[in-house]
C-alpha positions as CSV (number, residue, x, y, z in Angstrom):
1,M,26.2,58.5,12.3
2,A,24.5,55.5,11.3
3,Q,21.8,55.8,8.6
4,P,18.5,53.7,9.1
5,I,17.6,51.0,6.7
6,L,14.8,51.7,5.0
7,L,12.1,48.5,4.8
8,E,9.7,48.5,2.1
9,V,7.1,45.9,2.2
10,Q,5.1,45.5,-0.8
11,P,1.3,45.3,0.0
12,R,-0.2,42.0,-0.1
13,N,-2.3,41.4,-2.8
14,P,-4.6,38.2,-2.0
15,R,-6.0,38.1,-5.4
16,A,-2.3,37.9,-7.2
17,E,-1.7,35.0,-4.9
18,L,-4.8,33.2,-5.3
19,R,-4.1,33.6,-9.2
20,S,-0.8,32.3,-8.6
21,R,-2.1,29.2,-6.8
22,L,-4.8,28.5,-9.4
23,D,-2.2,28.8,-11.9
24,Q,-0.1,26.0,-10.3
25,A,-2.8,24.0,-9.1
26,P,-3.2,22.0,-12.5
27,E,0.4,20.8,-12.4
28,Q,0.6,20.1,-8.3
29,H,-3.0,18.2,-8.4
30,A,-3.1,16.7,-12.1
31,E,-4.2,13.3,-11.2
32,A,-6.8,14.3,-8.7
33,V,-8.4,16.6,-11.2
34,L,-8.3,14.1,-13.8
35,A,-10.1,11.7,-11.3
36,A,-12.6,14.4,-10.4
37,Y,-13.3,14.6,-13.9
38,E,-13.9,11.0,-14.5
39,V,-16.2,10.8,-11.5
40,L,-18.3,13.7,-12.8
41,Q,-18.5,11.8,-16.3
42,E,-19.6,8.6,-14.7
43,L,-22.4,10.6,-12.8
44,H,-23.3,12.2,-16.0
45,N,-23.4,8.8,-17.5
46,H,-25.6,7.3,-15.2
47,G,-27.8,10.3,-15.0
48,V,-27.3,11.1,-11.5
49,L,-26.5,14.7,-12.2
50,E,-29.9,15.0,-13.9
51,I,-31.6,13.7,-10.6
52,I,-29.8,16.0,-8.8
53,R,-30.6,19.0,-10.7
54,G,-34.3,18.1,-10.7
55,A,-34.3,17.5,-7.1
56,L,-32.5,20.9,-6.4
57,A,-35.1,22.5,-8.8
58,A,-38.0,20.9,-6.9
59,S,-36.4,21.2,-3.6
60,D,-39.1,23.4,-2.0
61,E,-42.0,21.0,-3.1
62,L,-39.8,17.9,-2.2
63,L,-39.4,19.2,1.3
64,E,-43.0,20.1,1.9
65,K,-44.1,16.6,1.0
66,V,-41.5,14.8,2.9
67,V,-42.4,17.0,5.9
68,D,-46.1,16.2,5.4
69,N,-45.4,12.5,5.3
70,V,-43.3,12.5,8.3
71,R,-45.9,14.4,10.5
72,T,-48.2,11.7,10.4
73,P,-49.0,9.2,13.0
74,K,-48.1,6.2,11.1
75,A,-44.6,7.7,10.1
76,I,-43.8,8.6,13.7
77,R,-44.6,5.0,14.9
78,G,-42.7,3.6,12.1
79,V,-39.3,5.8,13.1
80,R,-39.8,4.7,16.9
81,N,-40.2,1.1,16.0
82,L,-37.0,1.4,13.7
83,L,-35.0,2.8,16.5
84,F,-36.3,0.3,18.5
85,W,-35.4,-2.7,16.4
86,R,-32.0,-0.9,15.8
87,R,-31.5,-1.2,19.6
88,I,-32.8,-4.8,19.7
89,L,-30.8,-6.1,16.8
90,G,-27.5,-4.2,18.0
91,S,-27.9,-6.6,21.5
92,I,-27.9,-9.7,19.3
93,E,-24.5,-11.3,18.4
94,P,-24.2,-12.0,14.7
95,E,-23.2,-15.5,15.3
96,W,-26.6,-16.1,16.6
97,F,-28.3,-14.7,13.6
98,K,-25.9,-16.6,11.4
99,G,-27.2,-20.2,13.0
100,V,-30.9,-18.9,12.3
101,F,-30.5,-18.0,8.8
102,Q,-28.3,-21.1,8.0
103,A,-31.2,-23.1,9.7
104,I,-34.3,-21.9,7.7
105,P,-33.0,-23.3,4.2
106,E,-31.7,-26.3,5.6
107,G,-35.1,-26.9,7.3
108,L,-37.3,-26.3,4.3
109,A,-35.1,-28.2,2.1
110,Q,-35.3,-31.1,4.6
111,A,-39.4,-30.5,4.8
112,T,-39.8,-30.5,1.0
113,A,-37.6,-33.3,0.3
114,E,-39.5,-35.7,2.9
115,R,-42.9,-34.6,1.5
116,E,-43.4,-38.0,-0.3
117,R,-43.1,-40.1,2.9
118,P,-46.0,-39.9,5.5
119,V,-45.4,-38.5,8.9
120,S,-45.8,-40.8,11.9
121,F,-46.4,-40.0,15.6
122,F,-43.5,-42.3,16.5
123,S,-41.0,-40.9,13.9
124,L,-41.8,-37.4,15.3
125,L,-41.1,-38.7,19.0
126,R,-37.6,-40.4,17.8
127,R,-37.0,-37.1,16.4
128,L,-37.7,-35.2,19.7
129,S,-35.0,-37.3,21.6
130,N,-32.3,-35.8,19.1
131,K,-29.8,-33.5,20.9
132,D,-30.4,-30.9,18.6
133,T,-34.2,-30.8,18.4
134,L,-34.1,-30.9,22.0
135,R,-31.6,-27.9,22.0
136,G,-33.8,-25.8,19.7
137,L,-37.0,-26.7,21.7
138,A,-35.1,-25.2,25.1
139,A,-34.3,-21.9,23.1
140,A,-37.9,-21.8,21.8
141,I,-39.2,-22.4,25.3
142,D,-36.7,-19.9,26.9
143,F,-38.0,-17.1,24.0
144,L,-41.5,-17.6,25.0
145,E,-41.1,-17.7,28.5
146,A,-39.5,-14.3,28.2
147,F,-41.8,-13.2,25.7
148,G,-44.6,-13.9,28.1
149,R,-43.0,-12.3,30.9
150,H,-42.8,-9.0,28.9
151,L,-46.3,-9.4,27.7
152,Q,-47.4,-9.7,31.3
153,S,-45.4,-6.7,32.3
154,S,-46.7,-4.5,29.3
155,E,-50.0,-5.1,30.1
156,S,-49.8,-3.8,33.6
157,Q,-48.2,-0.7,32.1
158,T,-51.0,-0.2,29.4
159,P,-53.6,2.5,30.8
160,Q,-57.1,0.6,31.4
161,N,-60.3,2.5,29.8
């Protein structure tokens, strides 16, 4: 009759497996380990590790101060305003900002360069007929109309005392 084959499975030793992986790690991950050492050295050279160590040592005290400052009505309004501006700025196309911010130094340079010449009423009227000036005035009037419309709606929502 056939004899059964005995199967002896060695018990698994997780510590030995970890030790083996750890022994092989420097060879397999040499570049990553060296890069990590370089990052640590740079953090040490710039004093970042000292700052982190100090922050960890004083973490409870720092957390208490942050929480105390965040609880104030001014901080709450500030956070609400930041969230509001994030939504507003996110809805504006970057090209529009680019046009505005390019116009600021150009306009200031032109205004300061012509400081010596007197400003006359007729020269202003002539400049008002320029298509770029008219386009800018139209944009400013559109803004003022929308601003006034929203002022009126916010005044009607404000509770009266």
